[in-house]
N, CA, C and O atoms as CSV, one atom per row, in Angstrom:
chain,resi,resn,atom,element,x,y,z
A,1,MET,N,N,41.595,-21.532,-26.661
A,1,MET,CA,C,40.502,-22.218,-27.330
A,1,MET,C,C,39.219,-21.491,-27.220
A,1,MET,O,O,38.783,-20.995,-26.181
A,2,ASP,N,N,38.692,-21.474,-28.302
A,2,ASP,CA,C,37.409,-20.758,-28.375
A,2,ASP,C,C,36.336,-21.886,-27.974
A,2,ASP,O,O,36.156,-22.946,-28.574
A,3,LYS,N,N,35.640,-21.414,-26.793
A,3,LYS,CA,C,34.564,-22.291,-26.205
A,3,LYS,C,C,33.205,-22.018,-26.503
A,3,LYS,O,O,32.315,-22.469,-25.782
A,4,THR,N,N,32.943,-21.268,-27.577
A,4,THR,CA,C,31.661,-20.980,-27.952
A,4,THR,C,C,30.777,-22.065,-28.441
A,4,THR,O,O,29.553,-21.964,-28.365
A,5,ASN,N,N,31.414,-23.173,-28.975
A,5,ASN,CA,C,30.654,-24.202,-29.600
A,5,ASN,C,C,30.645,-25.455,-28.639
A,5,ASN,O,O,30.116,-26.504,-29.004
A,6,ALA,N,N,31.203,-25.331,-27.485
A,6,ALA,CA,C,31.393,-26.487,-26.527
A,6,ALA,C,C,30.501,-26.226,-25.254
A,6,ALA,O,O,30.372,-25.092,-24.794
A,7,SER,N,N,29.959,-27.214,-24.770
A,7,SER,CA,C,29.256,-26.895,-23.416
A,7,SER,C,C,30.423,-26.826,-22.468
A,7,SER,O,O,31.547,-27.257,-22.728
A,8,ARG,N,N,30.030,-26.202,-21.259
A,8,ARG,CA,C,30.924,-26.000,-20.168
A,8,ARG,C,C,31.465,-27.304,-19.626
A,8,ARG,O,O,32.670,-27.371,-19.384
A,9,SER,N,N,30.691,-28.334,-19.418
A,9,SER,CA,C,31.039,-29.579,-18.917
A,9,SER,C,C,32.060,-30.340,-19.805
A,9,SER,O,O,32.842,-31.172,-19.345
A,10,ASN,N,N,31.994,-29.995,-21.095
A,10,ASN,CA,C,32.717,-30.772,-22.081
A,10,ASN,C,C,34.010,-29.940,-22.478
A,10,ASN,O,O,34.868,-30.463,-23.189
A,11,SER,N,N,34.131,-28.733,-22.046
A,11,SER,CA,C,35.163,-27.788,-22.383
A,11,SER,C,C,36.482,-28.403,-21.878
A,11,SER,O,O,36.462,-29.191,-20.933
A,12,LYS,N,N,37.614,-28.057,-22.485
A,12,LYS,CA,C,38.795,-28.667,-22.191
A,12,LYS,C,C,39.617,-27.796,-21.235
A,12,LYS,O,O,39.623,-26.574,-21.385
A,13,GLU,N,N,40.296,-28.377,-20.278
A,13,GLU,CA,C,40.963,-27.828,-19.182
A,13,GLU,C,C,42.348,-28.299,-19.010
A,13,GLU,O,O,42.611,-29.476,-19.257
A,14,ASN,N,N,43.242,-27.491,-18.613
A,14,ASN,CA,C,44.658,-27.910,-18.245
A,14,ASN,C,C,44.438,-28.721,-16.878
A,14,ASN,O,O,43.876,-28.241,-15.893
A,15,HIS,N,N,44.930,-29.938,-16.954
A,15,HIS,CA,C,44.736,-30.796,-15.744
A,15,HIS,C,C,46.211,-31.233,-15.248
A,15,HIS,O,O,46.981,-31.812,-16.016
A,16,HIS,N,N,46.543,-30.929,-13.961
A,16,HIS,CA,C,47.703,-31.380,-13.486
A,16,HIS,C,C,47.756,-32.766,-13.261
A,16,HIS,O,O,47.106,-33.166,-12.295
A,17,PHE,N,N,48.396,-33.618,-13.945
A,17,PHE,CA,C,48.415,-35.006,-13.854
A,17,PHE,C,C,48.823,-35.434,-12.431
A,17,PHE,O,O,48.200,-36.353,-11.900
A,18,PHE,N,N,49.776,-34.855,-11.817
A,18,PHE,CA,C,49.997,-34.927,-10.384
A,18,PHE,C,C,49.462,-33.711,-9.828
A,18,PHE,O,O,50.008,-32.639,-10.092
A,19,PRO,N,N,48.323,-33.778,-8.994
A,19,PRO,CA,C,47.650,-32.521,-8.615
A,19,PRO,C,C,48.605,-31.481,-7.925
A,19,PRO,O,O,49.474,-31.766,-7.101
A,20,TYR,N,N,48.299,-30.217,-8.401
A,20,TYR,CA,C,49.084,-29.146,-7.688
A,20,TYR,C,C,48.907,-29.046,-6.180
A,20,TYR,O,O,49.837,-28.685,-5.460
A,21,ALA,N,N,47.687,-29.373,-5.699
A,21,ALA,CA,C,47.346,-29.282,-4.341
A,21,ALA,C,C,48.110,-30.332,-3.538
A,21,ALA,O,O,48.270,-30.149,-2.331
A,22,LEU,N,N,48.607,-31.455,-4.160
A,22,LEU,CA,C,49.406,-32.436,-3.445
A,22,LEU,C,C,50.832,-32.345,-3.689
A,22,LEU,O,O,51.553,-33.304,-3.415
A,23,ARG,N,N,51.331,-31.208,-4.210
A,23,ARG,CA,C,52.864,-31.121,-4.590
A,23,ARG,C,C,53.708,-31.457,-3.394
A,23,ARG,O,O,54.714,-32.159,-3.505
A,24,ASN,N,N,53.276,-30.926,-2.184
A,24,ASN,CA,C,54.188,-31.305,-0.986
A,24,ASN,C,C,54.225,-32.711,-0.740
A,24,ASN,O,O,55.301,-33.181,-0.369
A,25,GLN,N,N,53.233,-33.471,-0.881
A,25,GLN,CA,C,53.146,-35.022,-0.659
A,25,GLN,C,C,54.062,-35.581,-1.732
A,25,GLN,O,O,54.705,-36.581,-1.415
A,26,PHE,N,N,54.225,-35.071,-2.996
A,26,PHE,CA,C,55.028,-35.662,-3.959
A,26,PHE,C,C,56.480,-35.135,-3.794
A,26,PHE,O,O,57.368,-35.585,-4.518
A,27,GLY,N,N,56.736,-34.199,-2.865
A,27,GLY,CA,C,58.052,-33.636,-2.769
A,27,GLY,C,C,58.564,-32.852,-3.883
A,27,GLY,O,O,59.742,-32.906,-4.238
A,28,ILE,N,N,57.625,-32.080,-4.469
A,28,ILE,CA,C,57.973,-31.314,-5.701
A,28,ILE,C,C,57.705,-29.806,-5.430
A,28,ILE,O,O,56.874,-29.509,-4.572
A,29,THR,N,N,58.353,-28.859,-6.104
A,29,THR,CA,C,58.168,-27.532,-6.051
A,29,THR,C,C,56.901,-27.084,-6.835
A,29,THR,O,O,56.248,-27.850,-7.544
A,30,GLN,N,N,56.615,-25.760,-6.639
A,30,GLN,CA,C,55.571,-25.118,-7.434
A,30,GLN,C,C,55.921,-25.183,-8.831
A,30,GLN,O,O,55.053,-25.565,-9.615
A,31,ASP,N,N,57.116,-24.852,-9.280
A,31,ASP,CA,C,57.556,-24.826,-10.625
A,31,ASP,C,C,57.472,-26.210,-11.214
A,31,ASP,O,O,57.088,-26.326,-12.378
A,32,GLU,N,N,57.812,-27.304,-10.481
A,32,GLU,CA,C,57.738,-28.613,-11.046
A,32,GLU,C,C,56.347,-29.026,-11.211
A,32,GLU,O,O,56.042,-29.738,-12.168
A,33,ALA,N,N,55.456,-28.630,-10.337
A,33,ALA,CA,C,54.032,-28.980,-10.399
A,33,ALA,C,C,53.484,-28.394,-11.589
A,33,ALA,O,O,52.637,-29.012,-12.234
A,34,ASN,N,N,53.930,-27.141,-11.976
A,34,ASN,CA,C,53.420,-26.426,-13.092
A,34,ASN,C,C,54.157,-26.682,-14.435
A,34,ASN,O,O,53.925,-25.983,-15.422
A,35,SER,N,N,55.016,-27.663,-14.444
A,35,SER,CA,C,55.707,-28.011,-15.673
A,35,SER,C,C,54.733,-28.437,-16.739
A,35,SER,O,O,53.705,-29.042,-16.437
A,36,VAL,N,N,55.034,-28.135,-17.965
A,36,VAL,CA,C,54.172,-28.536,-19.111
A,36,VAL,C,C,54.099,-30.115,-19.173
A,36,VAL,O,O,53.170,-30.716,-19.711
A,37,LEU,N,N,55.191,-30.723,-18.559
A,37,LEU,CA,C,55.191,-32.236,-18.622
A,37,LEU,C,C,54.085,-32.710,-17.666
A,37,LEU,O,O,53.642,-33.855,-17.754
A,38,ASN,N,N,53.646,-31.851,-16.771
A,38,ASN,CA,C,52.598,-32.415,-15.747
A,38,ASN,C,C,51.221,-31.999,-16.215
A,38,ASN,O,O,50.279,-32.163,-15.439
A,39,PHE,N,N,51.013,-31.470,-17.426
A,39,PHE,CA,C,49.632,-31.151,-17.842
A,39,PHE,C,C,49.156,-32.037,-18.890
A,39,PHE,O,O,49.914,-32.618,-19.668
A,40,ALA,N,N,47.804,-32.139,-18.900
A,40,ALA,CA,C,47.030,-32.931,-19.917
A,40,ALA,C,C,45.750,-32.130,-20.037
A,40,ALA,O,O,45.219,-31.608,-19.057
A,41,PHE,N,N,45.248,-32.046,-21.331
A,41,PHE,CA,C,43.983,-31.441,-21.654
A,41,PHE,C,C,42.865,-32.455,-21.472
A,41,PHE,O,O,42.885,-33.490,-22.137
A,42,ILE,N,N,41.961,-32.225,-20.667
A,42,ILE,CA,C,40.863,-33.105,-20.307
A,42,ILE,C,C,39.548,-32.240,-20.156
A,42,ILE,O,O,39.584,-31.011,-20.103
A,43,THR,N,N,38.480,-32.922,-20.096
A,43,THR,CA,C,37.186,-32.125,-19.923
A,43,THR,C,C,37.190,-31.646,-18.575
A,43,THR,O,O,37.880,-32.139,-17.682
A,44,LYS,N,N,36.335,-30.586,-18.429
A,44,LYS,CA,C,36.135,-29.867,-17.073
A,44,LYS,C,C,35.622,-30.955,-16.226
A,44,LYS,O,O,36.164,-31.162,-15.140
A,45,ARG,N,N,34.624,-31.671,-16.622
A,45,ARG,CA,C,33.873,-32.561,-15.726
A,45,ARG,C,C,34.963,-33.661,-15.222
A,45,ARG,O,O,34.950,-33.985,-14.034
A,46,LEU,N,N,35.785,-34.164,-16.004
A,46,LEU,CA,C,36.751,-35.138,-15.619
A,46,LEU,C,C,37.789,-34.478,-14.726
A,46,LEU,O,O,38.211,-35.071,-13.733
A,47,ASN,N,N,38.183,-33.338,-15.039
A,47,ASN,CA,C,39.071,-32.638,-14.005
A,47,ASN,C,C,38.437,-32.416,-12.720
A,47,ASN,O,O,39.146,-32.512,-11.718
A,48,GLN,N,N,37.169,-32.126,-12.595
A,48,GLN,CA,C,36.559,-31.988,-11.219
A,48,GLN,C,C,36.543,-33.265,-10.498
A,48,GLN,O,O,36.847,-33.317,-9.306
A,49,GLN,N,N,36.146,-34.456,-11.281
A,49,GLN,CA,C,36.113,-35.690,-10.726
A,49,GLN,C,C,37.488,-36.086,-10.141
A,49,GLN,O,O,37.587,-36.627,-9.040
A,50,ILE,N,N,38.510,-35.800,-10.905
A,50,ILE,CA,C,39.915,-36.183,-10.294
A,50,ILE,C,C,40.271,-35.419,-9.261
A,50,ILE,O,O,40.792,-35.931,-8.270
A,51,SER,N,N,40.043,-34.125,-9.349
A,51,SER,CA,C,40.208,-33.115,-8.257
A,51,SER,C,C,41.776,-33.267,-7.725
A,51,SER,O,O,42.730,-33.130,-8.491
A,52,ALA,N,N,41.912,-33.565,-6.327
A,52,ALA,CA,C,43.232,-33.711,-5.773
A,52,ALA,C,C,43.470,-35.139,-5.350
A,52,ALA,O,O,43.866,-35.441,-4.225
A,53,LYS,N,N,43.205,-36.004,-6.317
A,53,LYS,CA,C,43.477,-37.438,-6.014
A,53,LYS,C,C,44.897,-37.806,-6.609
A,53,LYS,O,O,45.296,-37.291,-7.654
A,54,HIS,N,N,45.579,-38.653,-5.944
A,54,HIS,CA,C,46.884,-39.157,-6.368
A,54,HIS,C,C,46.556,-39.969,-7.723
A,54,HIS,O,O,45.539,-40.648,-7.864
A,55,PRO,N,N,47.555,-39.807,-8.695
A,55,PRO,CA,C,47.476,-40.549,-9.904
A,55,PRO,C,C,47.238,-42.145,-9.736
A,55,PRO,O,O,46.614,-42.801,-10.570
A,56,SER,N,N,47.779,-42.663,-8.622
A,56,SER,CA,C,47.630,-44.147,-8.326
A,56,SER,C,C,46.149,-44.323,-8.053
A,56,SER,O,O,45.593,-45.320,-8.512
A,57,VAL,N,N,45.494,-43.473,-7.374
A,57,VAL,CA,C,44.055,-43.618,-7.083
A,57,VAL,C,C,43.118,-43.430,-8.300
A,57,VAL,O,O,42.241,-44.267,-8.510
A,58,TYR,N,N,43.276,-42.364,-9.101
A,58,TYR,CA,C,42.277,-42.036,-10.064
A,58,TYR,C,C,42.666,-42.935,-11.346
A,58,TYR,O,O,41.747,-43.239,-12.106
A,59,LEU,N,N,43.942,-43.365,-11.623
A,59,LEU,CA,C,44.206,-44.220,-12.651
A,59,LEU,C,C,43.754,-45.527,-12.450
A,59,LEU,O,O,43.352,-46.198,-13.401
A,60,HIS,N,N,43.782,-45.977,-11.244
A,60,HIS,CA,C,43.371,-47.368,-10.916
A,60,HIS,C,C,41.772,-47.367,-11.163
A,60,HIS,O,O,41.262,-48.329,-11.738
A,61,GLN,N,N,40.977,-46.261,-10.716
A,61,GLN,CA,C,39.509,-46.136,-10.990
A,61,GLN,C,C,39.308,-46.277,-12.413
A,61,GLN,O,O,38.640,-47.199,-12.880
A,62,TYR,N,N,39.928,-45.293,-13.189
A,62,TYR,CA,C,39.634,-45.222,-14.681
A,62,TYR,C,C,40.081,-46.585,-15.334
A,62,TYR,O,O,39.447,-47.020,-16.296
A,63,GLU,N,N,41.088,-47.216,-14.858
A,63,GLU,CA,C,41.555,-48.373,-15.561
A,63,GLU,C,C,40.506,-49.488,-15.470
A,63,GLU,O,O,40.412,-50.300,-16.390
A,64,THR,N,N,39.691,-49.555,-14.358
A,64,THR,CA,C,38.613,-50.522,-14.152
A,64,THR,C,C,37.410,-50.192,-14.939
A,64,THR,O,O,36.557,-51.037,-15.212
A,65,GLU,N,N,37.342,-48.833,-15.337
A,65,GLU,CA,C,36.041,-48.282,-16.090
A,65,GLU,C,C,36.301,-48.278,-17.559
A,65,GLU,O,O,35.365,-48.334,-18.356
A,66,ASN,N,N,37.682,-48.208,-17.982
A,66,ASN,CA,C,37.882,-47.895,-19.308
A,66,ASN,C,C,39.087,-48.822,-19.821
A,66,ASN,O,O,40.246,-48.526,-19.531
A,67,ALA,N,N,38.783,-49.930,-20.576
A,67,ALA,CA,C,39.762,-50.850,-21.044
A,67,ALA,C,C,40.755,-50.151,-22.139
A,67,ALA,O,O,41.784,-50.736,-22.479
A,68,GLU,N,N,40.435,-48.992,-22.627
A,68,GLU,CA,C,41.179,-48.238,-23.495
A,68,GLU,C,C,41.930,-47.043,-22.941
A,68,GLU,O,O,42.357,-46.156,-23.681
A,69,ILE,N,N,42.086,-47.038,-21.581
A,69,ILE,CA,C,42.786,-45.927,-20.974
A,69,ILE,C,C,44.410,-45.864,-21.424
A,69,ILE,O,O,44.984,-44.783,-21.554
A,70,ARG,N,N,44.971,-46.951,-21.609
A,70,ARG,CA,C,46.441,-46.899,-21.931
A,70,ARG,C,C,46.500,-46.229,-23.425
A,70,ARG,O,O,47.388,-45.420,-23.692
A,71,SER,N,N,45.608,-46.569,-24.285
A,71,SER,CA,C,45.586,-46.087,-25.638
A,71,SER,C,C,45.314,-44.642,-25.709
A,71,SER,O,O,45.916,-43.878,-26.463
A,72,ALA,N,N,44.268,-44.260,-24.792
A,72,ALA,CA,C,44.020,-42.802,-24.733
A,72,ALA,C,C,45.192,-42.077,-24.195
A,72,ALA,O,O,45.495,-41.000,-24.709
A,73,LEU,N,N,45.867,-42.547,-23.236
A,73,LEU,CA,C,46.907,-41.807,-22.653
A,73,LEU,C,C,48.197,-41.831,-23.579
A,73,LEU,O,O,49.100,-41.030,-23.337
A,74,LEU,N,N,48.300,-42.648,-24.539
A,74,LEU,CA,C,49.342,-42.526,-25.567
A,74,LEU,C,C,49.200,-41.224,-26.378
A,74,LEU,O,O,50.212,-40.690,-26.831
A,75,THR,N,N,47.973,-40.693,-26.578
A,75,THR,CA,C,47.774,-39.497,-27.205
A,75,THR,C,C,48.214,-38.346,-26.507
A,75,THR,O,O,48.337,-37.259,-27.071
A,76,HIS,N,N,48.476,-38.545,-25.207
A,76,HIS,CA,C,48.995,-37.457,-24.405
A,76,HIS,C,C,50.534,-37.734,-24.042
A,76,HIS,O,O,51.085,-37.251,-23.053
A,77,PHE,N,N,51.131,-38.548,-24.946
A,77,PHE,CA,C,52.497,-38.869,-24.707
A,77,PHE,C,C,52.945,-39.633,-23.475
A,77,PHE,O,O,54.093,-39.572,-23.036
A,78,ILE,N,N,51.925,-40.389,-22.922
A,78,ILE,CA,C,52.045,-41.175,-21.657
A,78,ILE,C,C,52.125,-42.679,-22.137
A,78,ILE,O,O,51.117,-43.330,-22.412
A,79,ASP,N,N,53.351,-43.148,-22.209
A,79,ASP,CA,C,53.430,-44.523,-22.699
A,79,ASP,C,C,53.388,-45.442,-21.445
A,79,ASP,O,O,53.177,-44.967,-20.328
A,80,GLU,N,N,53.595,-46.768,-21.656
A,80,GLU,CA,C,53.422,-47.795,-20.657
A,80,GLU,C,C,54.332,-47.446,-19.483
A,80,GLU,O,O,53.910,-47.534,-18.330
A,81,LYS,N,N,55.573,-47.051,-19.759
A,81,LYS,CA,C,56.573,-46.845,-18.540
A,81,LYS,C,C,56.110,-45.508,-17.762
A,81,LYS,O,O,56.112,-45.449,-16.533
A,82,ALA,N,N,55.761,-44.570,-18.495
A,82,ALA,CA,C,55.197,-43.277,-17.829
A,82,ALA,C,C,53.984,-43.605,-16.889
A,82,ALA,O,O,53.826,-43.224,-15.729
A,83,TYR,N,N,53.149,-44.411,-17.661
A,83,TYR,CA,C,51.890,-44.868,-16.801
A,83,TYR,C,C,52.239,-45.585,-15.556
A,83,TYR,O,O,51.644,-45.308,-14.515
A,84,VAL,N,N,53.141,-46.466,-15.590
A,84,VAL,CA,C,53.602,-47.315,-14.404
A,84,VAL,C,C,54.161,-46.300,-13.356
A,84,VAL,O,O,53.871,-46.414,-12.165
A,85,ALA,N,N,54.954,-45.320,-13.818
A,85,ALA,CA,C,55.424,-44.310,-12.866
A,85,ALA,C,C,54.323,-43.574,-12.259
A,85,ALA,O,O,54.332,-43.343,-11.050
A,86,ALA,N,N,53.353,-43.182,-13.037
A,86,ALA,CA,C,52.175,-42.392,-12.516
A,86,ALA,C,C,51.440,-43.219,-11.422
A,86,ALA,O,O,51.139,-42.765,-10.318
A,87,LYS,N,N,51.203,-44.387,-11.818
A,87,LYS,CA,C,50.416,-45.225,-10.883
A,87,LYS,C,C,51.238,-45.681,-9.569
A,87,LYS,O,O,50.689,-46.208,-8.602
A,88,ASN,N,N,52.592,-45.419,-9.650
A,88,ASN,CA,C,53.442,-45.479,-8.424
A,88,ASN,C,C,53.692,-44.099,-7.810
A,88,ASN,O,O,54.588,-43.930,-6.983
A,89,ASP,N,N,52.932,-43.170,-8.204
A,89,ASP,CA,C,53.001,-41.783,-7.802
A,89,ASP,C,C,54.371,-41.271,-7.778
A,89,ASP,O,O,54.756,-40.569,-6.843
A,90,ASN,N,N,55.216,-41.626,-8.879
A,90,ASN,CA,C,56.611,-41.173,-8.986
A,90,ASN,C,C,56.606,-40.031,-9.919
A,90,ASN,O,O,56.713,-40.279,-11.120
A,91,PHE,N,N,56.493,-38.800,-9.516
A,91,PHE,CA,C,56.461,-37.628,-10.313
A,91,PHE,C,C,57.721,-37.425,-11.276
A,91,PHE,O,O,57.606,-37.144,-12.469
A,92,ARG,N,N,58.886,-37.596,-10.641
A,92,ARG,CA,C,60.139,-37.323,-11.474
A,92,ARG,C,C,60.376,-38.333,-12.495
A,92,ARG,O,O,60.842,-37.984,-13.580
A,93,GLU,N,N,60.086,-39.617,-12.241
A,93,GLU,CA,C,60.167,-40.551,-13.297
A,93,GLU,C,C,59.177,-40.453,-14.349
A,93,GLU,O,O,59.468,-40.757,-15.506
A,94,PHE,N,N,57.885,-39.999,-13.978
A,94,PHE,CA,C,56.889,-39.740,-14.883
A,94,PHE,C,C,57.256,-38.604,-15.873
A,94,PHE,O,O,57.170,-38.818,-17.082
A,95,VAL,N,N,57.663,-37.404,-15.395
A,95,VAL,CA,C,57.934,-36.291,-16.181
A,95,VAL,C,C,59.182,-36.560,-17.010
A,95,VAL,O,O,59.292,-36.012,-18.107
A,96,THR,N,N,60.202,-37.439,-16.512
A,96,THR,CA,C,61.264,-37.647,-17.406
A,96,THR,C,C,60.879,-38.635,-18.481
A,96,THR,O,O,61.434,-38.505,-19.572
A,97,LEU,N,N,60.126,-39.468,-18.339
A,97,LEU,CA,C,59.653,-40.533,-19.449
A,97,LEU,C,C,58.775,-39.882,-20.280
A,97,LEU,O,O,58.873,-40.144,-21.479
A,98,ARG,N,N,57.791,-38.956,-19.866
A,98,ARG,CA,C,56.893,-38.261,-20.664
A,98,ARG,C,C,57.626,-37.251,-21.495
A,98,ARG,O,O,57.239,-37.030,-22.643
A,99,GLY,N,N,58.671,-36.617,-20.984
A,99,GLY,CA,C,59.511,-35.581,-21.668
A,99,GLY,C,C,60.309,-36.231,-22.774
A,99,GLY,O,O,60.474,-35.656,-23.849
A,100,THR,N,N,60.806,-37.430,-22.514
A,100,THR,CA,C,61.502,-38.275,-23.563
A,100,THR,C,C,60.569,-38.590,-24.679
A,100,THR,O,O,60.939,-38.431,-25.842
A,101,SER,N,N,59.394,-39.023,-24.393
A,101,SER,CA,C,58.378,-39.366,-25.440
A,101,SER,C,C,58.091,-38.157,-26.280
A,101,SER,O,O,58.012,-38.277,-27.503
A,102,ILE,N,N,57.925,-36.968,-25.673
A,102,ILE,CA,C,57.568,-35.753,-26.451
A,102,ILE,C,C,58.858,-35.314,-27.188
A,102,ILE,O,O,58.752,-34.929,-28.353
A,103,LEU,N,N,59.975,-35.344,-26.631
A,103,LEU,CA,C,61.299,-34.966,-27.426
A,103,LEU,C,C,61.389,-35.898,-28.613
A,103,LEU,O,O,61.636,-35.450,-29.733
A,104,ASN,N,N,61.198,-37.164,-28.394
A,104,ASN,CA,C,61.397,-38.153,-29.561
A,104,ASN,C,C,60.347,-37.817,-30.667
A,104,ASN,O,O,60.639,-37.866,-31.862
A,105,ARG,N,N,59.117,-37.476,-30.209
A,105,ARG,CA,C,58.249,-37.089,-31.341
A,105,ARG,C,C,58.515,-35.676,-32.016
A,105,ARG,O,O,58.196,-35.459,-33.185
A,106,ILE,N,N,59.095,-34.771,-31.236
A,106,ILE,CA,C,59.578,-33.527,-31.931
A,106,ILE,C,C,60.744,-33.840,-32.902
A,106,ILE,O,O,60.783,-33.284,-34.000
A,107,GLN,N,N,61.697,-34.725,-32.512
A,107,GLN,CA,C,62.666,-35.121,-33.309
A,107,GLN,C,C,62.357,-35.781,-34.475
A,107,GLN,O,O,63.024,-35.592,-35.493
A,108,GLN,N,N,61.299,-36.630,-34.436
A,108,GLN,CA,C,60.752,-37.340,-35.579
A,108,GLN,C,C,60.082,-36.315,-36.531
A,108,GLN,O,O,60.390,-36.289,-37.723
A,109,VAL,N,N,59.122,-35.434,-35.977
A,109,VAL,CA,C,58.514,-34.487,-36.869
A,109,VAL,C,C,59.471,-33.579,-37.564
A,109,VAL,O,O,59.277,-33.221,-38.725
A,110,CYS,N,N,60.538,-33.192,-36.837
A,110,CYS,CA,C,61.555,-32.242,-37.306
A,110,CYS,C,C,62.671,-32.928,-38.225
A,110,CYS,O,O,63.556,-32.281,-38.785
A,111,HIS,N,N,62.529,-34.269,-38.311
A,111,HIS,CA,C,63.504,-35.097,-39.018
A,111,HIS,C,C,64.975,-34.850,-38.433
A,111,HIS,O,O,65.951,-34.623,-39.147
A,112,ILE,N,N,64.998,-34.920,-37.125
A,112,ILE,CA,C,66.339,-34.785,-36.380
A,112,ILE,C,C,66.711,-36.286,-36.045
A,112,ILE,O,O,65.901,-37.000,-35.455
A,113,GLU,N,N,67.926,-36.738,-36.426
A,113,GLU,CA,C,68.402,-38.006,-36.217
A,113,GLU,C,C,68.871,-38.074,-34.781
A,113,GLU,O,O,69.358,-37.128,-34.163
A,114,GLU,N,N,68.680,-39.243,-34.338
A,114,GLU,CA,C,69.058,-39.536,-32.870
A,114,GLU,C,C,70.409,-39.140,-32.463
A,114,GLU,O,O,70.598,-38.705,-31.327
A,115,ASN,N,N,71.429,-39.269,-33.374
A,115,ASN,CA,C,72.781,-39.041,-33.123
A,115,ASN,C,C,73.154,-37.437,-33.302
A,115,ASN,O,O,74.222,-36.969,-32.905
A,116,GLN,N,N,72.199,-36.723,-33.906
A,116,GLN,CA,C,72.380,-35.289,-34.166
A,116,GLN,C,C,72.348,-34.428,-32.917
A,116,GLN,O,O,71.485,-34.583,-32.053
A,117,ASP,N,N,73.303,-33.523,-32.843
A,117,ASP,CA,C,73.292,-32.671,-31.651
A,117,ASP,C,C,72.127,-31.634,-31.707
A,117,ASP,O,O,71.754,-31.094,-32.749
A,118,ILE,N,N,71.613,-31.424,-30.515
A,118,ILE,CA,C,70.511,-30.366,-30.433
A,118,ILE,C,C,71.181,-29.323,-29.449
A,118,ILE,O,O,71.620,-29.630,-28.340
A,119,ILE,N,N,71.203,-28.117,-29.965
A,119,ILE,CA,C,71.761,-27.051,-29.166
A,119,ILE,C,C,70.682,-26.458,-28.283
A,119,ILE,O,O,69.663,-25.956,-28.758
A,120,ILE,N,N,70.951,-26.533,-26.899
A,120,ILE,CA,C,69.998,-25.920,-25.950
A,120,ILE,C,C,70.778,-24.759,-25.342
A,120,ILE,O,O,71.904,-24.938,-24.876
A,121,THR,N,N,70.174,-23.559,-25.347
A,121,THR,CA,C,70.856,-22.423,-24.842
A,121,THR,C,C,70.207,-22.109,-23.485
A,121,THR,O,O,68.996,-22.189,-23.276
A,122,PRO,N,N,71.106,-21.754,-22.609
A,122,PRO,CA,C,70.653,-21.498,-21.159
A,122,PRO,C,C,69.776,-20.267,-21.227
A,122,PRO,O,O,69.948,-19.408,-22.091
A,123,GLU,N,N,68.773,-20.192,-20.242
A,123,GLU,CA,C,67.942,-19.000,-20.086
A,123,GLU,C,C,68.874,-17.917,-19.475
A,123,GLU,O,O,69.766,-18.182,-18.669
A,124,SER,N,N,68.603,-16.756,-19.903
A,124,SER,CA,C,69.385,-15.578,-19.340
A,124,SER,C,C,68.409,-14.501,-18.906
A,124,SER,O,O,67.354,-14.327,-19.516
A,125,ASP,N,N,68.772,-13.755,-17.816
A,125,ASP,CA,C,67.846,-12.663,-17.534
A,125,ASP,C,C,68.269,-11.417,-18.306
A,125,ASP,O,O,67.631,-10.365,-18.288
A,126,GLU,N,N,69.418,-11.627,-18.997
A,126,GLU,CA,C,69.833,-10.323,-19.767
A,126,GLU,C,C,69.079,-10.210,-21.096
A,126,GLU,O,O,68.711,-11.177,-21.763
A,127,GLU,N,N,68.897,-8.969,-21.395
A,127,GLU,CA,C,68.205,-8.580,-22.635
A,127,GLU,C,C,69.235,-8.943,-23.848
A,127,GLU,O,O,70.434,-8.668,-23.782
A,128,PRO,N,N,68.606,-9.616,-25.003
A,128,PRO,CA,C,69.555,-9.860,-26.030
A,128,PRO,C,C,70.106,-8.543,-26.612
A,128,PRO,O,O,69.434,-7.515,-26.525
A,129,GLU,N,N,71.263,-8.553,-27.177
A,129,GLU,CA,C,71.885,-7.465,-27.833
A,129,GLU,C,C,71.151,-7.132,-29.083
A,129,GLU,O,O,70.886,-8.053,-29.856
A,130,GLU,N,N,70.786,-5.883,-29.370
A,130,GLU,CA,C,70.135,-5.608,-30.531
A,130,GLU,C,C,71.114,-5.515,-31.742
A,130,GLU,O,O,72.155,-4.882,-31.563
A,131,SER,N,N,70.888,-6.064,-32.911
A,131,SER,CA,C,71.627,-5.844,-33.890
A,131,SER,C,C,70.739,-5.349,-35.043
A,131,SER,O,O,69.587,-5.760,-35.183
A,132,PHE,N,N,71.300,-4.470,-35.845
A,132,PHE,CA,C,70.604,-3.859,-36.926
A,132,PHE,C,C,71.247,-4.187,-38.191
A,132,PHE,O,O,72.473,-4.269,-38.256
A,133,LEU,N,N,70.464,-4.389,-39.241
A,133,LEU,CA,C,71.059,-4.631,-40.581
A,133,LEU,C,C,70.725,-3.556,-41.448
A,133,LEU,O,O,69.556,-3.340,-41.767
A,134,TYR,N,N,71.747,-2.818,-41.879
A,134,TYR,CA,C,71.564,-1.754,-42.742
A,134,TYR,C,C,71.795,-2.037,-44.200
A,134,TYR,O,O,72.559,-2.926,-44.576
A,135,GLU,N,N,71.119,-1.262,-45.006
A,135,GLU,CA,C,71.390,-1.415,-46.400
A,135,GLU,C,C,72.747,-1.446,-46.852
A,135,GLU,O,O,72.992,-2.112,-47.858
A,136,ASP,N,N,73.713,-0.803,-46.244
A,136,ASP,CA,C,75.156,-0.773,-46.558
A,136,ASP,C,C,75.649,-2.100,-46.259
A,136,ASP,O,O,76.572,-2.536,-46.947
A,137,ASP,N,N,75.157,-2.804,-45.323
A,137,ASP,CA,C,75.791,-4.048,-44.954
A,137,ASP,C,C,75.512,-5.267,-45.901
A,137,ASP,O,O,76.142,-6.322,-45.827
A,138,LEU,N,N,74.444,-5.003,-46.852
A,138,LEU,CA,C,74.172,-5.954,-47.747
A,138,LEU,C,C,75.074,-5.947,-48.820
A,138,LEU,O,O,74.956,-6.767,-49.731
């Protein structure tokens, strides 16, 4: 993102919803803490205020200060169930529920029906085989 037109305190940062520094307390690995499902874009100032607080702590605080917090979190694909999981400091339930919300939105935007199979290919360390298309093959 180009930050030339934004003040530093209002610039957007990647925020670990479940803080990376507390990953051992949540019983999660480094990779789990760095999952895209654990990120939200928030202002630098808010990110610094939250710092290494448990979601149960900072969500309770912001809930008392902002009656619209649940609506705001919906824009981050954090629905009521994921919100409750976060308030209970339940990382795995939070990322599962948020992942489901994101996947549902992707399916909706891509016009994929609920009963339609989605093919997920496993990651591989092997390089893909090169294939060339020659004019004679046409």
